[in-house]
C-alpha positions as CSV (number, residue, x, y, z in Angstrom):
1,L,0.0,0.0,0.0
2,I,2.9,2.4,0.7
3,V,4.4,1.5,-2.7
4,L,1.1,2.5,-4.3
5,A,1.0,5.7,-2.5
6,I,4.6,6.6,-3.4
7,G,3.8,5.9,-7.1
8,L,0.9,8.2,-7.1
9,I,2.8,11.2,-5.6
10,C,4.5,12.4,-8.8
11,P,1.4,12.3,-11.0
12,I,-0.5,14.2,-8.3
13,I,2.2,16.9,-8.2
14,T,2.0,17.1,-12.0
15,M,-1.8,17.6,-11.8
16,V,-1.5,20.3,-9.1
17,K,1.2,22.2,-11.2
18,S,-1.1,22.0,-14.2
19,I,-4.1,23.4,-12.3
20,Q,-2.0,26.2,-10.9
21,F,-0.7,27.1,-14.3
22,N,-4.3,27.0,-15.8
23,Q,-5.5,29.4,-13.0
24,D,-2.5,31.7,-12.9
25,C,-1.6,32.0,-16.6
26,K,-4.0,30.3,-19.1
27,G,-7.0,31.6,-17.4
28,Y,-5.8,35.2,-17.9
29,L,-4.8,34.5,-21.5
30,K,-8.3,33.2,-22.1
31,Q,-9.8,36.4,-20.6
32,T,-7.4,38.4,-22.7
33,A,-8.7,36.7,-25.8
34,D,-12.3,37.2,-24.7
35,A,-12.0,40.8,-23.6
36,N,-14.2,43.4,-25.3
37,S,-12.1,46.5,-24.4
38,V,-8.4,47.1,-25.0
39,E,-7.9,48.2,-21.4
40,L,-9.4,44.9,-20.0
41,A,-7.4,42.8,-22.4
42,L,-4.3,44.7,-21.3
43,D,-5.0,44.2,-17.7
44,R,-5.5,40.4,-18.1
45,L,-2.4,40.1,-20.4
46,N,-0.3,41.9,-17.9
47,K,-1.4,39.4,-15.1
48,A,-0.5,36.5,-17.4
49,I,2.9,38.0,-18.5
50,D,3.7,38.7,-14.7
51,Y,3.2,35.0,-14.0
52,V,5.3,34.0,-16.9
53,E,8.2,36.3,-16.0
54,A,8.1,35.4,-12.3
55,N,8.2,31.7,-13.2
56,N,11.1,32.2,-15.7
57,L,8.9,30.8,-18.6
58,T,10.5,33.2,-21.1
59,S,12.9,30.8,-23.1
60,G,13.6,27.3,-23.9
61,Y,11.8,24.3,-25.2
62,T,9.3,22.0,-23.4
63,S,10.0,19.0,-25.5
64,I,11.8,16.0,-23.9
65,I,13.2,14.0,-26.8
66,Y,13.3,16.4,-29.8
67,R,12.6,20.0,-30.4
68,T,9.7,21.3,-32.4
69,E,8.5,24.8,-32.8
70,D,5.3,24.3,-31.0
71,D,7.5,23.6,-27.9
72,N,9.4,26.9,-28.4
73,I,8.7,29.0,-25.2
74,G,10.7,31.9,-26.4
75,F,8.5,32.5,-29.5
76,W,5.4,32.1,-27.3
77,Y,6.7,34.6,-24.8
78,K,7.8,37.1,-27.5
79,N,4.3,36.7,-29.1
80,L,2.7,37.7,-25.6
81,L,5.0,40.8,-25.4
82,T,4.1,41.7,-29.0
83,C,0.3,41.5,-28.1
84,K,0.9,43.7,-25.1
85,Q,2.8,46.3,-27.3
86,E,0.0,46.3,-29.7
87,L,-2.6,46.7,-27.0
88,T,-0.6,49.6,-25.4
89,E,-0.1,51.4,-28.6
90,C,-3.9,51.3,-29.7
91,I,-5.3,52.7,-26.4
92,E,-5.8,56.1,-27.9
93,S,-6.9,54.8,-31.4
94,S,-10.2,54.8,-32.9
95,Q,-12.8,52.1,-32.0
96,F,-12.3,50.5,-35.4
97,E,-8.6,50.2,-34.8
98,K,-9.1,48.9,-31.2
99,T,-11.4,46.1,-32.6
100,N,-8.9,45.2,-35.1
101,V,-6.3,44.8,-32.6
102,L,-8.5,42.9,-30.3
103,M,-9.3,40.5,-33.0
104,K,-5.5,40.1,-33.9
105,V,-4.8,39.4,-30.2
106,R,-7.5,36.8,-30.0
107,E,-6.1,35.1,-33.1
108,S,-2.6,35.2,-31.6
109,L,-3.6,33.7,-28.3
110,T,-6.0,31.0,-29.4
111,D,-6.2,28.0,-31.8
112,Q,-8.9,25.8,-33.0
113,S,-8.8,22.2,-32.1
114,E,-11.3,19.3,-32.1
115,H,-12.4,20.6,-28.6
116,G,-13.2,24.1,-29.9
117,T,-11.1,27.2,-29.2
118,V,-8.0,26.6,-27.0
119,I,-5.3,28.9,-25.7
120,T,-2.0,28.6,-27.6
121,C,0.6,27.5,-25.3
122,P,3.6,25.2,-25.5
123,P,2.7,21.7,-24.3
124,G,4.0,20.8,-20.8
125,L,4.7,24.4,-19.9
126,S,3.3,23.9,-16.4
127,R,6.1,21.5,-15.7
128,Y,8.9,23.5,-17.3
129,P,11.9,23.5,-16.7
130,N,11.6,20.0,-15.0
131,N,9.8,18.2,-18.0
132,K,12.3,15.5,-18.2
133,M,12.3,14.8,-14.4
134,F,8.4,14.7,-14.4
135,A,8.3,12.5,-17.4
136,F,10.6,10.1,-15.8
137,F,9.0,10.1,-12.3
138,N,5.5,10.0,-13.8
139,F,6.3,6.9,-15.8
140,F,8.1,5.1,-13.0
141,G,5.6,6.4,-10.5
142,L,2.8,4.8,-12.4
143,L,4.7,1.7,-12.9
144,I,5.4,1.5,-9.2
145,A,1.8,2.2,-8.5
146,F,0.6,-0.5,-10.9
147,V,3.1,-3.0,-9.3
148,G,2.0,-2.0,-5.8
149,F,-1.6,-2.4,-6.8
150,C,-1.0,-5.9,-8.2
151,C,0.9,-6.9,-5.0
152,F,-2.1,-5.6,-3.0
153,L,-4.5,-7.7,-5.1
154,L,-2.3,-10.8,-4.7
155,E,-2.2,-10.2,-1.0
156,L,-6.1,-10.1,-1.0
157,R,-6.1,-13.3,-2.8
158,Y,-4.1,-15.3,-0.4
């Protein structure tokens, strides 16, 4: 039973980190994309960027085995800064220009998937920079949990 508990600790930590990232960053990016005013979008985007910078999520790759451009944190971060700059520059613009910038920001921050509109973000960012460690411990943690569960079932049988 202890082995089973130890095997579940790392997956639970991974889940908690993912929830925290969703609340403290992705949630604000979603509100930025949904905002109907430049001021509101800028306020929400600033909160997301503050989180990104406080957690040093400004460069690197989230990939474990090989690099792909959707894992590029630097590009994603620069894109957030560019959105912020465009929102800041259009505060005194006409309503038509503000609407265009808001649409452009929405297109920059979101993608379409089979689940609908999702926030554009490198996969595994909530675990960065420890992606390799979490992958290793999650794999072996679940393996240990499985072995522990099997041992527990065998104990019940005899």
